[in-house]
MIMI-215554 format. One record per residue (C-alpha): residue number from 0; residue in one letter; chain; y, x negated, z. Coordinates in pm, whole numbers, plus 32768, in hexadecimal, padded with zeros to 4 digits. Example, Ala and Ser with C-alpha at 12.3 -4.5 7.8 and 13.67 -1.06 7.14 Angstrom:
BEGIN
pos, code, unit, py, px, pz
0, A, A, 7E3E, 7B32, 830C;
1, S, A, 7F96, 7AA9, 82CA;
# end
This chain:
BEGIN
pos, code, unit, py, px, pz
0, M, A, 62C9, EB07, 3A05;
1, S, A, 6318, EB5E, 388B;
2, K, A, 63C7, EC7B, 3801;
3, K, A, 6307, ED36, 36F8;
4, P, A, 6387, ED20, 3594;
5, H, A, 6439, EE0A, 34D1;
6, I, A, 6372, EE43, 33A0;
7, N, A, 6437, EE83, 3269;
8, I, A, 634B, EF70, 31D7;
9, P, A, 642B, EFBB, 3094;
10, R, A, 646F, EE38, 306C;
11, R, A, 62DE, EE09, 3085;
12, I, A, 6293, EEF1, 2F84;
13, G, A, 6390, EE7E, 2E83;
14, T, A, 62DE, ED02, 2EB9;
15, H, A, 61B7, ED82, 2E5B;
16, F, A, 6237, EE2E, 2D42;
17, L, A, 62E5, ECDF, 2CB0;
18, A, A, 61A0, EC1D, 2CF6;
19, I, A, 60D9, ED27, 2C1E;
20, F, A, 61D8, ED7A, 2AF9;
21, G, A, 62AD, EC7F, 2B13;
22, P, A, 6311, EB9F, 29D6;
23, S, A, 622A, EA68, 294A;
24, R, A, 6100, EB03, 2A05;
25, T, A, 5F9B, EAA8, 298D;
26, S, A, 5E84, EBD3, 2996;
27, E, A, 5DE0, EAF8, 2AAC;
28, S, A, 5EFB, EAC7, 2B70;
29, R, A, 5F4E, EC57, 2B4E;
30, A, A, 5DF2, ECA4, 2BC9;
31, H, A, 5E29, EBB8, 2CEF;
32, A, A, 5F5E, EC58, 2D5A;
33, V, A, 5EC0, ED9A, 2D37;
34, R, A, 5DC6, ED32, 2E01;
35, N, A, 5EC3, EC80, 2F10;
36, A, A, 5F68, EDE4, 2F0D;
37, I, A, 5E3B, EEB0, 2F6B;
38, V, A, 5DE9, ED9C, 308C;
39, S, A, 5F5C, ED9B, 3117;
40, G, A, 5F33, EF26, 3115;
41, H, A, 5DF7, EF3F, 31C2;
42, R, A, 5E64, EE3F, 3297;
43, F, A, 5FB0, EEF8, 32EB;
44, V, A, 5ED0, F040, 333D;
45, T, A, 5E3B, EF79, 3436;
46, N, A, 5F3C, EEDB, 34DE;
47, A, A, 5ECC, ED4E, 3480;
48, K, A, 5FE5, EC68, 34E6;
49, R, A, 6028, EB7F, 33AF;
50, I, A, 6056, EA08, 3425;
51, V, A, 60CE, E90F, 332B;
52, T, A, 60BA, E798, 335D;
53, I, A, 61D0, E6E1, 329D;
54, G, A, 616A, E56F, 3277;
55, G, A, 606E, E462, 3221;
56, G, A, 5F8F, E346, 32A9;
57, T, A, 5EDF, E335, 3410;
58, G, A, 5FC8, E3F9, 34B6;
59, T, A, 5FAC, E542, 33ED;
60, F, A, 5E1D, E4F8, 33D4;
61, V, A, 5E2D, E506, 355D;
62, V, A, 5EF1, E65C, 3562;
63, L, A, 5E0F, E70F, 3445;
64, S, A, 5CC5, E6AA, 351B;
65, A, A, 5D75, E713, 3652;
66, L, A, 5DDB, E867, 3582;
67, K, A, 5C8E, E8CA, 34F3;
68, S, A, 5BE7, E907, 362E;
69, L, A, 5CE3, EA12, 366F;
70, S, A, 5C5F, EB49, 3636;
71, G, A, 5D65, EC85, 35A0;
72, V, A, 5E31, EB68, 34E3;
73, S, A, 5E48, EB5D, 3356;
74, L, A, 5EAC, E9EA, 32D5;
75, S, A, 5F63, E93F, 31F6;
76, A, A, 5FBB, E7E5, 31D1;
77, V, A, 60D6, E749, 30EC;
78, V, A, 60A2, E5DE, 30AA;
79, S, A, 6195, E4C0, 302D;
80, V, A, 6178, E47A, 2EA3;
81, A, A, 6223, E319, 2EDF;
82, D, A, 610B, E252, 2F4B;
83, D, A, 60F2, E116, 2E54;
84, G, A, 6019, E012, 2F18;
85, G, A, 5EC5, DFA2, 2F34;
86, S, A, 5DB8, E076, 2E8B;
87, T, A, 5E8C, E195, 2E47;
88, G, A, 5FA6, E0C5, 2D9D;
89, R, A, 5EB3, E037, 2CB1;
90, L, A, 5E3A, E14D, 2C54;
91, R, A, 5F9C, E1FA, 2C1D;
92, D, A, 5FE9, E0BE, 2B57;
93, S, A, 5EB0, E0D5, 2A76;
94, Y, A, 5EA4, E263, 2A34;
95, G, A, 600C, E2E8, 2A66;
96, F, A, 5F7A, E423, 2B5F;
97, L, A, 6004, E486, 2CB1;
98, P, A, 5FAE, E35C, 2DC2;
99, L, A, 5EA8, E40E, 2EA1;
100, G, A, 5E63, E344, 2F99;
101, D, A, 5F23, E43F, 30B7;
102, A, A, 5E8C, E559, 2FF8;
103, R, A, 5D1E, E4B6, 303D;
104, Q, A, 5D5C, E466, 317A;
105, A, A, 5DDE, E5F6, 31DA;
106, L, A, 5C99, E66C, 3154;
107, V, A, 5B9B, E59B, 31EA;
108, A, A, 5C54, E600, 3363;
109, L, A, 5C3A, E76D, 32D4;
110, A, A, 5AD6, E724, 3252;
111, K, A, 59AB, E7BB, 331F;
112, D, A, 593C, E6B8, 3413;
113, G, A, 57ED, E60B, 340F;
114, T, A, 5779, E621, 32CE;
115, M, A, 5754, E506, 31F6;
116, L, A, 581A, E55C, 30EF;
117, R, A, 5933, E544, 31D2;
118, D, A, 58DB, E407, 3238;
119, I, A, 58AA, E35B, 30ED;
120, F, A, 59C9, E3C8, 307A;
121, T, A, 5A8D, E2E0, 3144;
122, Y, A, 59E1, E1B6, 30D3;
123, R, A, 5A83, E08C, 305B;
124, F, A, 59DB, DF89, 2F65;
125, S, A, 59F2, DE20, 2FC2;
126, K, A, 5958, DD72, 2E91;
127, G, A, 5992, DD3A, 2D28;
128, D, A, 5A94, DDD2, 2C40;
129, I, A, 5A9A, DF0D, 2D24;
130, A, A, 5ADF, DE33, 2E6E;
131, G, A, 5C12, DEE0, 2F2D;
132, H, A, 5BCD, E044, 2EA0;
133, N, A, 5B73, E170, 2F53;
134, L, A, 5A48, E24E, 2ECE;
135, G, A, 5B3D, E396, 2F1A;
136, N, A, 5C7E, E304, 2E57;
137, L, A, 5B85, E2D6, 2D11;
138, L, A, 5AE4, E402, 2D3C;
139, L, A, 5C26, E4B9, 2D51;
140, T, A, 5C87, E3CA, 2C21;
141, A, A, 5B4E, E42E, 2B4B;
142, L, A, 5B70, E5BA, 2BB6;
143, T, A, 5CF5, E59D, 2B4D;
144, D, A, 5CAC, E505, 2A0A;
145, K, A, 5B74, E5F4, 29BE;
146, L, A, 5C11, E748, 2A1F;
147, G, A, 5D80, E708, 299B;
148, S, A, 5E34, E71F, 2AC1;
149, D, A, 5E5A, E66A, 2C31;
150, G, A, 5E84, E7AF, 2CD0;
151, A, A, 5D4E, E835, 2C5C;
152, A, A, 5CA5, E6D7, 2CAF;
153, I, A, 5D14, E742, 2E01;
154, R, A, 5CA8, E879, 2DF9;
155, A, A, 5B37, E828, 2D8A;
156, V, A, 5B0F, E718, 2EAC;
157, S, A, 5B6F, E818, 2F91;
158, E, A, 5A5C, E8E3, 2F18;
159, I, A, 596C, E7A9, 2F38;
160, L, A, 59D2, E758, 307B;
161, R, A, 59D2, E8BE, 30FE;
162, V, A, 5B35, E89F, 316F;
163, R, A, 5BE5, E965, 3260;
164, G, A, 5D40, E9B1, 31C5;
165, Y, A, 5E16, E959, 30B3;
166, V, A, 5E93, E7E1, 307A;
167, V, A, 5FE0, E7E6, 2F92;
168, P, A, 6084, E6B3, 2F12;
169, V, A, 6218, E6EC, 2F42;
170, S, A, 6268, E6C0, 2DB6;
171, D, A, 619D, E6D2, 2C7E;
172, F, A, 620A, E59D, 2C00;
173, P, A, 61E5, E418, 2CB6;
174, A, A, 62F7, E38B, 2D73;
175, T, A, 63A1, E24B, 2D9A;
176, L, A, 6413, E227, 2EE7;
177, V, A, 657A, E18F, 2F28;
178, A, A, 6607, E10F, 3084;
179, E, A, 6779, E0CC, 3065;
180, L, A, 67C9, DFD7, 3188;
181, E, A, 6900, DFC6, 3268;
182, G, A, 69FD, DEE3, 3197;
183, G, A, 6977, DF60, 3044;
184, E, A, 685E, DEB0, 2FE8;
185, R, A, 672C, DFA5, 2F53;
186, I, A, 65D6, DF74, 2F8E;
187, V, A, 64DB, E00D, 2E82;
188, G, A, 637F, E060, 2EBC;
189, Q, A, 62DB, E0E7, 2FFA;
190, H, A, 61F8, DFCA, 2FFC;
191, A, A, 6334, DF10, 2FF8;
192, I, A, 63DC, DF8F, 30F3;
193, N, A, 62BE, DF89, 31F0;
194, A, A, 6277, DE0F, 31BF;
195, R, A, 6408, DDA0, 3200;
196, P, A, 6426, DCA7, 3313;
197, A, A, 64B4, DD10, 3471;
198, G, A, 65FA, DCED, 34BA;
199, G, A, 668C, DD75, 3367;
200, P, A, 67B7, DE61, 3363;
201, A, A, 676A, DFE8, 33D2;
202, I, A, 66D5, E0E7, 32A6;
203, V, A, 6816, E1C0, 325E;
204, G, A, 6799, E2AC, 3147;
205, L, A, 6675, E2EB, 3092;
206, S, A, 6636, E38E, 2F31;
207, V, A, 6558, E357, 2DEE;
208, S, A, 6569, E2BC, 2CBA;
209, E, A, 64FA, E3F7, 2BE3;
210, K, A, 6592, E535, 2BA6;
211, I, A, 648D, E5F5, 2C31;
212, S, A, 64A1, E72E, 2D30;
213, L, A, 63C4, E7DF, 2E22;
214, A, A, 628A, E87C, 2DA9;
215, D, A, 625C, E9F1, 2D9B;
216, Q, A, 6121, E9D1, 2E7B;
217, A, A, 61F1, E90F, 2F86;
218, E, A, 62E9, E9D9, 2F73;
219, L, A, 6200, EB00, 2FB7;
220, A, A, 6164, EA6C, 30C2;
221, V, A, 6295, EA29, 3161;
222, D, A, 6350, EB61, 3132;
223, S, A, 620A, EC2F, 31D1;
224, A, A, 6204, EB51, 3308;
225, D, A, 61FB, EBBB, 3492;
226, F, A, 620A, EA69, 34E1;
227, I, A, 6236, E91F, 3469;
228, I, A, 61EC, E7BE, 34C1;
229, L, A, 627D, E67C, 348C;
230, G, A, 6201, E545, 34E2;
231, P, A, 6155, E440, 3598;
232, G, A, 617C, E32C, 3495;
233, D, A, 626E, E259, 33EE;
234, L, A, 63AA, E30D, 3419;
235, Y, A, 642E, E2AC, 32A0;
236, T, A, 62FB, E258, 31CD;
237, S, A, 61EF, E36D, 3270;
238, T, A, 62E7, E47D, 32FF;
239, L, A, 6432, E458, 3261;
240, A, A, 63AE, E405, 30DA;
241, N, A, 6355, E570, 30BA;
242, F, A, 64B4, E5DD, 30DB;
243, A, A, 6544, E4D0, 2FF1;
244, V, A, 64A5, E5C2, 2EDC;
245, P, A, 660C, E69A, 2EAF;
246, G, A, 659B, E7F9, 2F1A;
247, L, A, 64C8, E7E5, 304B;
248, K, A, 65E0, E7BE, 313B;
249, E, A, 6683, E90B, 30D6;
250, A, A, 654A, E9AC, 30ED;
251, V, A, 64DD, E91A, 324E;
252, R, A, 6651, E968, 328B;
253, K, A, 663C, EAF2, 323A;
254, S, A, 6505, EB19, 32A0;
255, N, A, 64B4, EBDD, 33DA;
256, A, A, 639E, EB22, 3463;
257, C, A, 637D, EA8D, 35C4;
258, L, A, 63A8, E909, 3575;
259, I, A, 62E2, E829, 366D;
260, Y, A, 6326, E6AB, 3668;
261, F, A, 6268, E5B1, 36E6;
262, V, A, 62F8, E473, 3740;
263, N, A, 6274, E30E, 36DC;
264, I, A, 61C4, E25C, 37F7;
265, F, A, 623A, E125, 3764;
266, S, A, 6362, E088, 3674;
267, T, A, 630C, DFBA, 3546;
268, A, A, 63AD, DE72, 34F2;
269, S, A, 63E9, DEE6, 33BE;
270, E, A, 647C, E02B, 33D5;
271, T, A, 64EE, E0C8, 351F;
272, S, A, 650A, DF54, 3601;
273, G, A, 65FA, DFC0, 3722;
274, Y, A, 65D1, E143, 36D6;
275, S, A, 65D0, E1F0, 3826;
276, A, A, 6557, E347, 3845;
277, S, A, 6697, E3E3, 3813;
278, K, A, 66CA, E311, 36D2;
279, H, A, 6579, E3B8, 363B;
280, V, A, 65F7, E4FF, 36AE;
281, A, A, 6755, E4D9, 35FD;
282, E, A, 66AE, E456, 34A2;
283, I, A, 65B9, E571, 34B1;
284, E, A, 66E9, E65F, 34BA;
285, A, A, 67A9, E5E0, 33BB;
286, Y, A, 6697, E5DA, 32C9;
287, A, A, 65D6, E733, 3322;
288, G, A, 674E, E7BA, 3337;
289, R, A, 66FB, E874, 3487;
290, K, A, 66AE, E806, 35D6;
291, P, A, 6531, E81D, 3642;
292, D, A, 64E0, E93B, 3746;
293, H, A, 63E3, E864, 37F4;
294, I, A, 63CD, E6E0, 383F;
295, I, A, 628A, E64A, 387E;
296, M, A, 62B5, E4EF, 392D;
297, H, A, 6187, E42B, 39B6;
298, T, A, 61BB, E392, 3B2E;
299, G, A, 60AC, E324, 3B76;
300, H, A, 6028, E1B1, 3C2C;
301, I, A, 5FFC, E09E, 3AE0;
302, P, A, 5F2D, DF80, 3B5E;
303, A, A, 5F9C, DE3B, 3B56;
304, D, A, 5EA0, DD89, 3A41;
305, I, A, 5F2D, DEDC, 3941;
306, L, A, 6073, DE65, 3998;
307, E, A, 603F, DCEB, 394A;
308, Y, A, 5FAE, DD56, 3803;
309, Y, A, 60C3, DE47, 3796;
310, E, A, 61D2, DD3B, 37F8;
311, K, A, 6130, DC02, 3710;
312, K, A, 618A, DD22, 35EE;
313, N, A, 62DA, DD36, 368E;
314, A, A, 629E, DEB8, 3703;
315, F, A, 6307, DF37, 3821;
316, P, A, 62D0, E0AC, 390E;
317, V, A, 63CD, E1A0, 38B3;
318, I, A, 64B7, E1B6, 39D4;
319, D, A, 64DD, E32C, 3A56;
320, D, A, 6641, E355, 3A45;
321, L, A, 662C, E4E4, 3A25;
322, G, A, 6686, E524, 3B77;
323, D, A, 667E, E691, 3C05;
324, D, A, 6667, E729, 3A68;
325, P, A, 65B5, E84A, 3ABD;
326, R, A, 64EA, E82F, 3949;
327, V, A, 6432, E700, 39F3;
328, V, A, 62E3, E74A, 3A36;
329, R, A, 6269, E608, 3AFE;
330, G, A, 60FB, E591, 3B3A;
331, T, A, 5FE6, E4AA, 3AE8;
332, F, A, 5FB3, E4FF, 3981;
333, A, A, 5F25, E3B8, 3912;
334, D, A, 5DC5, E2D5, 395C;
335, V, A, 5D84, E172, 391B;
336, V, A, 5C5C, E180, 3802;
337, P, A, 5BA1, E0BD, 371A;
338, L, A, 5C0F, E042, 35D0;
339, H, A, 5AEE, E031, 34EE;
340, K, A, 5AA3, DECA, 3475;
341, I, A, 5B53, DE73, 335D;
342, E, A, 5AED, DD70, 326A;
343, G, A, 5B46, DBFB, 32BF;
344, D, A, 5B9F, DC75, 340E;
345, V, A, 5AE5, DB8D, 34FC;
346, I, A, 5B4E, DC27, 365B;
347, E, A, 5B1D, DD89, 36AA;
348, R, A, 5C87, DE52, 36D2;
349, S, A, 5CF2, DF6E, 37C5;
350, L, A, 5E29, E04C, 377B;
351, I, A, 5EBE, E151, 3811;
352, R, A, 5EC1, E2B6, 378F;
353, H, A, 5F0B, E408, 37BD;
354, D, A, 5DC9, E49F, 3820;
355, P, A, 5D66, E5FB, 374F;
356, K, A, 5CDF, E6BA, 3860;
357, K, A, 5E42, E678, 394B;
358, I, A, 5EF9, E6E5, 37E5;
359, A, A, 5E1E, E7F1, 37D2;
360, E, A, 5E88, E872, 392F;
361, V, A, 5FE1, E861, 391A;
362, I, A, 600A, E903, 37B9;
363, Q, A, 5F2F, EA0C, 3846;
364, S, A, 601F, EA5B, 394F;
365, F, A, 6137, EA9B, 385A;
366, L, A, 6037, EB96, 378C;
# end
């Protein structure tokens, strides 16, 4: 079903060389880049497929949970640095470090299953001054403060959790996401974009307030990829927020990787109200600078109680108007799953989400 990606060996070597010998490198980052180059060379010889996800939130968590079950693959997760809500936002305001909520979710997804450390890393406090904070966020913040860099903290947690793969922030610096709306209004901050009421003008552009650029390790991951996966997840604040960082669009556009996009099952009132599948795909193409090679579209039955639950949130199933586009792979890729009890919520909720086993099956078909 998939064409074999062309591997640009000279460019791959050049990217590793830059990561090791480029300006402003610390001894620790150089050592890490050398290890990456050695591992990359070994995986090239053994023909391991390099899969890179770009996104954040629950959607990326589910995809990474699926991918780690596959054999013969090397995994990297490029995650957003624009999160400014909840526990992550409070720690970001206090310490000025990268917002690591998306990194934490990716680390947990790639961690070895069935361990106490993995389970406790997701623990959220409900009392006292630390109410609302996630233990994983606190640990990452403490390690960043102790070790001197966000990258070192992520690598330390990767060893603690026995993570399979790499988690890479899209930039080395925190970003403030800015959405430009139809009519010229601007909304500043990822949380503010998520919280805007339904029925407002459409989002027509994304940018970041800060003068930042694509992190070297993120560029290396994209440049070395055989497959790049976008979605599912909130279109603008999870998936495309990464492309607001200058440099990522150019890296994905020139990449020889096969690009795969998972269309969201539901629209969201704050971001994609009224968006059909073709509108989602068009936005992906505009921000990524290229067309997806494969488009995964859920077409299974959605129970009436789930439809009612989302309707109360002004969210509706994404209409499949992709026609006979040969890139589209349709199927039942999602299941109803229980939503873990949230402090203060008296009702046991259910949601529909992509199923990791079904994601693994469809990705395996492309390898």
